[in-house]
TORBA-347167 format. One record per residue: residue in one letter; x, y negated, z of N, C-alpha, C, O in turn. Coordinates in steps of 0.05 Angstrom, whole numbers. Each point is the difference from the previous one (the first is absolute). Last residue first. Layout:
TORBA-347167
resn  n.X  n.Y  n.Z  ca.X  ca.Y  ca.Z  c.X  c.Y  c.Z  o.X  o.Y  o.Z
A  X  Y  Z  X  Y  Z  X  Y  Z  X  Y  Z
...
//
This chain:
TORBA-347167
resn  n.X  n.Y  n.Z  ca.X  ca.Y  ca.Z  c.X  c.Y  c.Z  o.X  o.Y  o.Z
R  255  528  -572  24  14  -15  -11  26  -12  15  15  -13
Q  -56  -82  73  -9  1  -30  24  15  -13  1  -1  -25
W  8  -11  116  -29  14  -5  0  2  -26  -6  22  -9
S  79  -67  44  1  32  -3  -25  12  -3  -1  24  -4
N  5  -116  5  13  4  -21  0  37  -2  -4  15  -20
G  -36  -59  95  -10  -6  -28  15  11  -25  -11  10  -19
A  50  -11  103  -23  20  -1  -11  -3  -21  0  20  -15
S  58  -86  27  21  21  -3  -22  23  -7  1  12  -21
V  -32  -96  52  2  2  -38  19  24  -2  6  7  -23
L  -30  -23  111  -20  4  -13  2  3  -33  -13  13  -16
A  85  -35  71  -4  30  5  -31  8  -13  -5  23  -8
D  38  -113  10  20  23  -19  -6  22  10  13  17  -12
I  -68  -79  62  -5  -2  -31  20  19  -18  -8  12  -20
L  27  -18  111  -28  15  1  -7  5  -34  -4  21  -13
A  76  -76  43  14  29  1  -32  11  -7  0  17  -18
G  -9  -109  24  13  8  -21  7  34  -1  -2  13  -21
V  -35  -43  102  -16  -9  -26  11  7  -26  -12  17  -14
P  65  -17  95  -21  22  1  -20  -1  -19  -11  22  -6
A  71  -101  20  10  29  -19  -12  22  7  8  19  -14
R  -41  -125  -3  10  26  26  2  25  -10  -13  13  -16
R  -11  -94  -37  21  -4  15  9  21  22  20  1  14
L  -93  4  -72  17  6  -11  29  -2  14  19  14  -3
A  -106  -58  19  5  25  12  24  15  -8  11  13  19
S  -38  -92  -57  7  -3  25  8  25  9  24  4  6
Q  -76  -4  -85  33  -2  -3  12  -7  24  24  7  0
R  -108  59  -2  2  -29  -1  34  -7  -2  18  12  11
V  -70  72  -56  15  -8  32  0  -32  -7  -2  -11  -22
L  -36  114  -29  -9  -31  3  18  -10  24  -1  13  21
V  12  81  -91  2  -13  30  -3  -32  -1  14  -15  -14
G  -58  93  -55  27  -9  8  -2  -6  24  -18  8  14
I  -35  43  -96  1  -7  22  27  -9  6  20  9  -12
D  -96  -1  -75  27  -9  14  1  -1  25  -15  -17  11
R  -51  73  -88  2  -17  18  30  -7  14  16  19  2
F  -73  19  -100  25  -3  24  -6  -13  17  -14  -19  -7
I  -31  76  -82  2  -30  14  16  10  20  4  24  5
P  -14  22  -104  2  2  29  2  -26  7  9  -19  -13
G  -66  40  -82  29  6  15  -1  -1  29  -22  1  11
G  -55  7  -71  7  -33  1  29  5  11  10  -22  5
P  -67  99  35  -4  -14  -27  9  -29  0  -5  -15  18
L  37  98  43  -8  -28  -1  -6  -11  -23  19  -10  -12
P  -16  117  35  22  -19  -4  -19  -30  2  -25  3  -1
A  22  79  70  -13  -9  -26  12  -17  -10  13  -13  15
E  8  93  64  3  -25  -9  -18  -4  -26  -8  20  -12
I  -5  51  98  11  -3  -26  -2  -29  -4  -16  -14  12
V  7  83  80  -3  -30  -14  12  -1  -27  24  7  0
N  -26  59  78  -27  4  -13  -2  -27  -21  -21  -6  -10
V  99  23  69  1  19  -22  -27  4  -16  -2  14  -20
A  63  -89  73  -26  7  1  -4  18  -23  1  -8  -23
S  82  -17  48  -7  12  20  -33  4  -1  -12  13  17
A  73  -67  -81  -2  30  1  -10  15  18  -2  24  -7
L  -5  -120  3  -18  13  -15  5  30  1  -19  16  2
S  40  -96  63  9  30  -2  -24  16  -18  -18  14  8
V  43  -124  5  -17  23  6  13  28  -6  19  1  -16
L  22  -89  -8  -2  3  27  -16  16  4  -2  -2  25
D  6  -16  -111  18  9  7  14  5  29  20  13  5
A  -112  -40  -59  11  24  5  21  8  9  0  24  7
P  -90  -88  -8  32  -7  -3  11  28  12  -4  10  22
I  -98  -3  -60  17  -15  18  30  -4  -5  10  6  -22
I  -124  23  -7  24  -10  -11  19  -6  22  -10  -15  16
A  -73  86  -20  13  -21  10  23  -11  -18  12  15  -15
C  -110  64  37  26  -6  -15  12  -31  10  -14  -13  15
G  -44  91  40  -4  -15  -19  32  -7  -13  23  9  6
L  -44  57  65  -23  -20  4  -1  -22  -22  -18  -17  2
G  80  99  19  -21  0  -22  -25  -17  3  -22  6  -10
Q  107  7  64  -24  16  3  -19  3  -15  -20  14  5
D  99  -64  -28  9  24  4  -21  16  12  1  24  -5
V  -17  -109  3  -4  7  -29  10  30  3  -14  17  -11
M  20  -65  84  -22  2  -5  -8  13  -30  -21  11  -6
Q  109  -33  37  -7  25  14  -28  1  -6  -6  23  -4
L  38  -99  -28  18  29  -16  -19  32  16  -10  21  -9
I  -2  -114  50  -17  3  -29  9  24  -9  -17  17  -4
V  70  -40  69  -29  4  11  -14  11  -26  -7  23  -4
A  89  -63  -6  4  23  3  -27  14  16  0  24  5
P  -2  -114  -34  3  20  -20  10  29  7  -4  18  -16
E  -53  -103  64  30  15  8  0  21  -22  -17  18  4
D  -59  -77  14  21  -15  -3  22  12  3  20  -13  7
L  -124  34  -39  19  6  15  20  -15  -3  3  -9  -23
E  -108  37  -8  19  -20  0  19  4  17  -10  10  21
M  -66  49  -74  12  -6  24  18  -24  -9  4  -6  -23
G  -67  38  -41  -5  21  20  14  -10  27  -13  6  20
E  -28  -46  -126  18  -5  26  -10  25  15  -22  11  -3
R  33  -12  -99  -25  6  17  15  -5  28  18  15  8
V  14  -64  -100  4  21  15  -26  -3  22  -14  -20  6
W  55  -15  -113  -25  1  24  13  24  15  12  19  -9
L  49  -80  -63  -4  27  12  -21  5  20  11  -1  23
R  36  -70  -82  -24  3  -3  -15  33  11  -19  13  -8
Q  114  -64  4  -10  26  -15  -27  4  -1  -8  20  -14
R  34  -89  66  15  -6  -22  -8  23  -21  -8  -5  -23
K  -22  8  110  -14  -15  -17  5  -9  -27  -15  -8  -17
L  68  71  83  -25  6  -13  -25  -19  -19  -16  7  -17
Y  105  -40  56  1  19  -17  -28  13  -13  -9  -3  -23
R  8  -54  97  7  -14  -25  1  16  -23  -12  -5  -21
D  6  47  109  -21  -14  -12  2  -14  -23  -18  4  -16
V  94  28  61  -16  22  -16  -24  -8  -13  -6  7  -23
L  61  -73  67  12  8  -24  -17  20  -14  -5  0  -24
Q  -21  -20  110  -9  -24  -21  13  6  -23  -13  -4  -21
G  40  64  92  -27  -1  -3  -11  -21  -27  -14  7  -19
G  100  -19  58  1  25  -20  -29  6  -9  -5  2  -24
T  11  -67  91  16  -11  -27  -2  21  -23  -6  -4  -24
S  -71  7  101  36  2  2  6  -7  -30  -15  2  -20
H  -76  -2  44  8  -17  13  29  -5  3  11  -20  9
R  -68  94  -57  6  -30  -10  11  -23  16  7  -21  -12
N  13  133  23  -14  -23  13  2  -26  -16  21  -12  -2
Y  -18  103  -42  18  -7  14  -11  -31  5  -9  -15  -17
R  -60  97  1  17  -23  -6  22  -9  15  -2  3  25
I  -53  80  -67  12  -3  26  18  -23  -3  23  1  -10
F  -109  41  -55  23  -9  7  11  -9  24  -18  -12  13
P  -46  96  -53  2  -28  15  30  -7  -3  19  15  1
L  -54  49  -82  13  -2  30  -5  -24  11  1  -19  -15
A  -17  41  -81  -9  25  14  4  -9  34  -16  12  15
A  40  -75  -79  -26  -1  -6  -9  30  18  -23  2  8
L  112  -30  -6  -12  -19  12  -32  7  -5  -15  -5  18
M  74  60  -65  3  1  26  -17  -16  16  -15  12  16
S  23  -25  -102  -14  18  5  -2  9  22  -22  8  8
R  83  -72  -31  -29  -11  -3  -22  24  4  -23  -7  7
L  116  29  -5  -9  -21  22  -27  -9  -4  -15  -1  19
D  55  94  -50  -6  -26  -11  -11  -16  16  -23  5  8
A  32  89  11  28  -10  -3  -4  -33  -15  22  -12  -3
P  -96  68  66  8  -12  -26  28  -9  -3  8  -16  17
A  -25  79  65  -16  -22  -7  7  -4  -31  19  14  -8
G  17  54  60  -25  10  -8  -11  -28  -10  -21  1  -13
V  80  -12  94  9  17  -20  -27  12  -10  -16  10  16
P  17  -109  23  1  28  13  5  19  -30  -5  -7  -23
G  41  -92  11  -23  12  6  7  27  10  22  11  -2
I  29  -115  -26  0  29  11  -30  13  4  -18  -16  6
A  82  -66  -59  -21  5  9  2  28  8  15  16  -11
V  63  -96  28  -11  29  -15  -31  5  6  -11  -5  22
F  100  -79  -17  -29  8  8  -2  24  -19  10  2  -22
R  90  -48  49  -22  6  -14  -28  13  8  0  17  18
E  86  -86  18  -16  28  6  -20  3  -22  -16  -19  -4
H  109  -33  32  -19  -6  -19  -20  26  -3  8  19  -14
L  62  -62  94  -10  23  -14  -20  -14  -20  -14  -20  6
L  68  -39  52  14  34  4  -12  13  -17  16  16  -10
P  7  -130  23  -17  25  -15  7  23  10  24  2  4
V  -26  -103  44  20  21  -7  -14  21  -8  -19  9  14
W  -2  -115  5  -12  27  -9  17  18  -9  6  -1  -24
K  -20  -97  90  19  13  -20  -15  32  -6  -13  12  16
L  -18  -114  32  -6  22  -3  22  16  -22  3  -11  -21
E  -16  -83  33  15  8  26  -3  31  1  15  11  17
P  -59  -60  -86  21  -4  -3  16  18  22  18  15  -8
P  -115  15  -15  9  -23  9  34  -5  -1  11  22  5
F  -64  49  -68  8  1  22  5  -30  10  11  -13  -18
G  -76  55  -65  32  0  7  -2  -8  32  -22  -2  12
L  -57  64  -62  8  -27  0  29  -8  14  9  18  14
R  -48  74  -27  -3  -12  -27  13  -29  4  17  -8  -16
P  13  80  86  -23  -18  -6  3  -8  -32  22  0  -12
K  37  82  63  0  -27  -8  -25  -9  -13  -7  12  -20
V  20  56  99  -5  6  -22  -3  -34  -10  -15  -18  10
L  74  52  75  -29  -7  -10  -1  9  -32  18  13  -11
V  37  -25  112  5  16  -27  -30  1  -8  -19  6  15
A  71  -83  53  -21  18  -4  7  13  -27  15  -10  -17
I  27  -57  101  0  12  -24  -21  15  -6  -15  5  19
D  18  -61  58  24  0  -11  4  -2  -29  8  -18  -14
L  -101  -9  61  16  34  2  24  -13  -16  -5  -15  -19
E  -55  -52  53  -10  25  16  21  27  -4  6  18  16
R  -10  -102  -70  14  1  25  -3  22  16  20  9  11
A  -73  -42  -93  -8  -16  28  24  7  21  -2  -10  22
D  16  50  -110  -7  -26  -4  -3  -12  27  17  -17  7
V  -21  106  0  27  -10  -10  0  -27  -1  14  -12  16
Q  -97  53  -9  15  -3  27  29  -5  -3  13  -7  20
T  -66  12  -98  -10  -22  16  17  -1  26  10  -20  8
L  1  94  -64  16  -24  -9  -13  -24  13  14  -20  0
L  -41  99  29  23  3  1  10  -31  -9  12  -16  13
Q  -104  40  -33  1  -8  29  36  -3  3  6  -22  8
T  -27  54  -91  -10  -28  1  2  -6  30  11  -22  5
S  13  109  -26  18  -19  -14  -12  -31  6  15  -19  5
M  -50  91  60  -3  -3  -24  21  -19  -9  8  -16  17
G  14  71  74  -14  -17  -7  -4  -4  -34  19  10  -12
P  42  18  117  -15  8  -29  -23  -18  -9  -13  -14  16
V  112  11  49  -24  -17  -1  -18  13  -29  6  -9  -22
I  85  29  95  -14  0  -28  -26  -2  2  -13  12  17
N  107  -40  36  -29  2  5  -7  2  -29  7  -16  -18
V  91  32  62  -18  -3  -24  -26  3  1  -9  23  -3
H  106  -41  65  -28  9  5  -19  -7  -32  -6  -23  -6
T  119  41  26  -26  -20  -7  -24  11  -3  -5  17  -17
D  91  32  38  -14  -14  25  -21  -15  -9  -18  -6  17
P  79  56  -83  -17  14  17  -15  -11  22  -19  14  9
F  69  -42  -99  -14  -18  22  -18  21  16  -24  -3  2
D  77  35  -71  15  -20  6  -11  -20  22  14  -17  11
A  -45  103  -41  25  4  0  15  -25  15  17  2  17
R  -111  3  -45  8  2  34  29  4  1  11  -6  22
F  -50  -7  -109  1  -24  19  13  6  31  14  -14  15
R  -33  88  -77  24  -20  -9  6  -19  15  23  -4  9
Q  -104  52  6  25  18  4  25  -14  -2  17  0  17
M  -100  -42  -39  8  -9  24  22  20  6  18  -8  15
A  -46  21  -100  8  -25  2  7  -8  26  19  -15  3
V  -73  90  -22  29  6  -11  19  -29  7  22  2  11
P  -111  2  14  12  19  17  32  1  -16  21  2  12
L  -83  -51  -58  7  -16  22  17  19  21  18  -10  13
L  -60  31  -101  26  -10  -2  6  -10  25  24  -7  2
T  -106  53  2  21  13  -20  31  -15  3  19  11  9
A  -113  -29  36  7  34  0  24  3  -14  11  23  2
Q  -32  -114  7  4  10  28  9  29  -3  21  9  9
V  -49  -52  -91  29  -2  9  7  9  29  23  8  6
T  -116  -2  -41  14  16  -14  32  0  9  12  21  4
S  -77  -79  36  -1  24  11  17  20  -13  11  17  14
V  20  -122  -5  -26  14  -12  3  30  11  20  7  12
A  35  -87  37  -2  23  -21  -27  10  -7  -18  4  17
G  84  -82  51  -24  7  -12  2  18  -24  16  -6  -17
L  44  -25  107  -4  3  -25  -24  10  -7  -11  15  15
D  74  -74  60  -31  9  -6  5  8  -32  11  -15  -16
L  63  13  101  0  1  -26  -31  3  -7  -11  20  9
P  69  -54  86  -17  24  -18  -1  -8  -28  9  -23  -6
A  83  -14  55  -33  -5  1  -11  25  -15  12  15  -16
A  83  -21  30  -9  19  13  -30  -10  2  -15  13  15
D  79  -61  -67  -8  28  -12  -16  17  19  -12  19  -10
A  40  -107  36  -24  0  -14  1  29  -18  -20  6  -13
P  60  -21  119  7  -4  -31  -24  5  -18  -18  16  7
A  14  -59  91  -6  26  -14  7  -5  -29  -9  -17  -15
G  3  -51  87  26  11  -8  0  25  -17  21  8  -10
A  -79  -77  67  -1  26  -5  21  21  -6  4  22  11
T  -30  -119  -7  19  10  26  -2  27  -1  11  12  18
G  -53  -74  -84  23  4  -2  23  9  25  24  -3  3
K  -122  22  -21  22  6  -16  26  -3  -4  16  16  -10
M  -82  -54  76  10  26  4  19  13  -23  21  11  6
A  -50  -97  -19  16  -4  23  3  35  8  23  9  5
E  -81  -27  -72  22  -11  -8  25  9  17  20  13  -7
Y  -111  -5  38  6  24  -10  31  -6  -16  17  18  2
L  -60  -90  42  6  21  16  9  28  -13  15  15  11
E  -49  -86  -59  21  -6  11  16  22  19  23  7  -2
I  -105  7  -35  16  -4  -20  29  -5  15  18  16  -3
F  -94  -30  52  2  28  -1  23  8  -25  11  22  3
R  -38  -111  16  17  5  25  5  34  -4  20  11  9
Q  -77  -50  -76  32  -8  8  13  9  16  22  10  -6
A  -114  10  3  15  15  -16  28  -13  -6  18  15  -5
D  -72  -55  64  6  26  14  13  15  -22  18  16  6
P  -54  -100  -32  30  -1  23  2  25  8  24  4  6
L  -101  -1  -60  27  -10  -19  19  -6  20  22  8  -7
L  -114  12  28  20  24  0  24  -9  -13  19  16  0
R  -95  -72  -4  1  7  38  28  16  -4  19  -7  14
R  -49  -22  -96  13  -18  10  5  4  31  16  -12  15
G  -65  74  -66  25  -1  -8  21  -20  19  21  6  11
A  -118  1  3  15  22  12  29  -3  -7  17  1  17
E  -72  -62  -62  3  -5  28  12  20  17  14  -8  20
S  8  6  -125  -18  -4  18  -2  -2  29  20  7  12
L  42  -37  -103  0  14  28  -23  -5  11  -7  -23  6
T  14  16  -109  7  -13  19  0  20  28  -9  22  -1
V  21  -18  -115  -7  13  25  9  -20  20  22  -11  -1
S  -41  16  -115  14  -11  26  -8  14  24  -20  15  -3
K  -10  0  -90  28  7  1  8  -6  29  17  14  10
G  -118  -10  -7  15  3  -27  24  6  6  3  17  18
S  -30  -23  65  -16  -17  -18  12  -3  -22  18  -18  -3
R  -18  71  108  7  -4  -27  -17  -14  -14  -24  -1  4
D  58  12  99  -21  -13  -14  13  4  -29  22  -11  -6
F  29  66  86  0  -17  -23  -31  -8  -8  -13  20  -2
L  33  47  70  19  -24  4  4  -20  -18  14  -19  7
S  -84  94  42  6  -9  -31  18  -20  6  -8  -17  17
C  -12  102  46  -6  -23  -9  8  -15  -22  19  11  -12
G  8  78  67  -28  -11  1  -12  -24  -7  -21  -6  11
L  110  51  -20  -4  -16  24  -30  -3  4  -7  -14  20
D  38  71  -82  13  11  14  -12  -23  28  -9  8  22
E  -15  -28  -112  -16  25  10  7  11  31  -17  10  15
E  67  -81  -62  -28  -13  12  -16  24  8  -16  -2  19
L  98  23  -54  5  -9  18  -25  -16  16  -1  -4  25
R  0  42  -110  1  23  15  9  -14  28  -3  16  18
R  -14  -75  -89  -22  11  4  2  25  29  -16  3  18
I  92  -50  -55  -16  -18  19  -25  13  2  -11  -5  22
Q  67  52  -77  10  -4  24  -9  -16  20  5  4  24
T  -37  1  -115  -2  26  9  10  0  32  -14  11  16
S  24  -89  -68  -26  6  6  -7  22  13  -17  0  17
V  100  -9  -53  -7  -18  24  -26  1  8  -5  4  24
A  31  42  -101  14  15  27  -8  -18  22  -9  9  21
S  -20  -40  -101  -18  21  5  13  7  26  -14  2  20
Q  66  -66  -64  -26  -6  10  -19  17  14  -14  -8  19
T  117  34  -28  -22  -6  -19  -25  -11  15  -8  10  21
L  115  -15  13  -22  20  -1  -17  -15  -20  4  -23  -8
A  74  -14  46  7  18  -20  -21  26  -4  5  23  -7
L  -3  -112  64  5  27  8  11  21  -14  11  20  10
R  -39  -109  -35  19  -2  21  9  28  6  24  6  1
A  -91  -7  -60  20  -14  -14  24  5  22  20  14  -4
G  -107  3  36  17  18  -13  24  -6  -14  19  17  1
A  -68  -80  40  14  12  19  8  30  -13  18  13  10
A  -64  -73  -62  26  -15  9  11  18  13  23  5  -6
S  -108  26  -10  21  -1  -26  24  -15  9  21  11  -8
F  -92  -15  67  16  27  1  12  9  -21  12  22  1
S  -31  -116  49  -8  10  -24  16  29  5  22  4  10
G  -6  -77  51  -32  -6  -9  -6  18  -24  -20  -6  -13
T  106  -2  67  -1  -6  -26  -27  -12  -9  -3  -17  -17
E  25  54  106  15  -24  -11  -2  -11  -26  5  -24  -4
A  -51  99  36  -10  -17  17  16  -28  -6  -10  -23  1
A  42  102  -39  -23  -10  -16  -13  -21  16  -10  -18  -13
V  87  55  53  4  -14  -24  -26  -11  -17  -2  -22  -10
L  -13  73  86  18  -28  9  7  -9  -27  -7  -23  -5
F  -28  115  -3  -24  -18  15  15  -31  -1  -10  -17  -14
T  69  85  -9  -21  -8  -24  -21  -24  7  -6  -20  -12
R  56  61  85  20  -9  -20  -12  -17  -23  4  -23  -5
F  -51  88  57  2  -27  14  21  -15  -14  -7  -23  1
Y  -1  106  -38  -23  -12  -5  4  -33  18  -2  -22  -11
R  69  82  16  3  -15  -21  -25  -10  -3  1  -23  -9
I  9  76  87  16  -24  -2  -5  -19  -27  -5  -24  1
M  -38  112  15  -17  -24  7  16  -23  -2  -10  -21  -8
//
């Protein structure tokens, strides 16, 4: 919550979330998110919002001196603690497929150099993790690259160019259009970046589906198909297709589709040695995985 109070102080001084974001190297939406979460935690509105400008509410004016003292006390504590920067905990976000595959391999290499660094692993969909990195709630995150660009303070490090495959249970038609007509479609969650990619592909190819289920974990979707519950289109490199003995693949009309998985990190976080080492370990794991 310390960074939220810092953001509150800068927003109060500038009278603008966008100006506060420029000073703190945050997007306006990240500032708004931090202020909203601080308001939820304190149980009051800190600002009166009107168009692009904001002014302190009555509660905000009352709490401002306490917030200033709080930050001053925290800075004083930091100055006397004397703990090395590399010993600080590291907050890592990761989508589910990465947690089950690349992450254990990367952590094994990372631990060889930083055996005592505490790593807090946070699950989530790519859109959520991106927002958390932007809001400084996470140091780094491994996620699916979105269609839109990133704020300049964030750096993207590519790991995998992952293909999608169409799958169905043994005995299903080998042609995707016929497979979709014969079976319910187990959809990759449309709130996820990968699920949106599948949805755009289906619309582009004018493929009609009979909705069956919607899930956000490709490995679970694979299990559902293996049990004969329907067909699906999923990213394939980070799931164990070979272990699903009751599943067949079908060609994707119009050619293959892919998603890019990588590491999103704040430029400022790269100054910490454990962050750089963890990114190097993830890159190495990604390279080994696609050989």
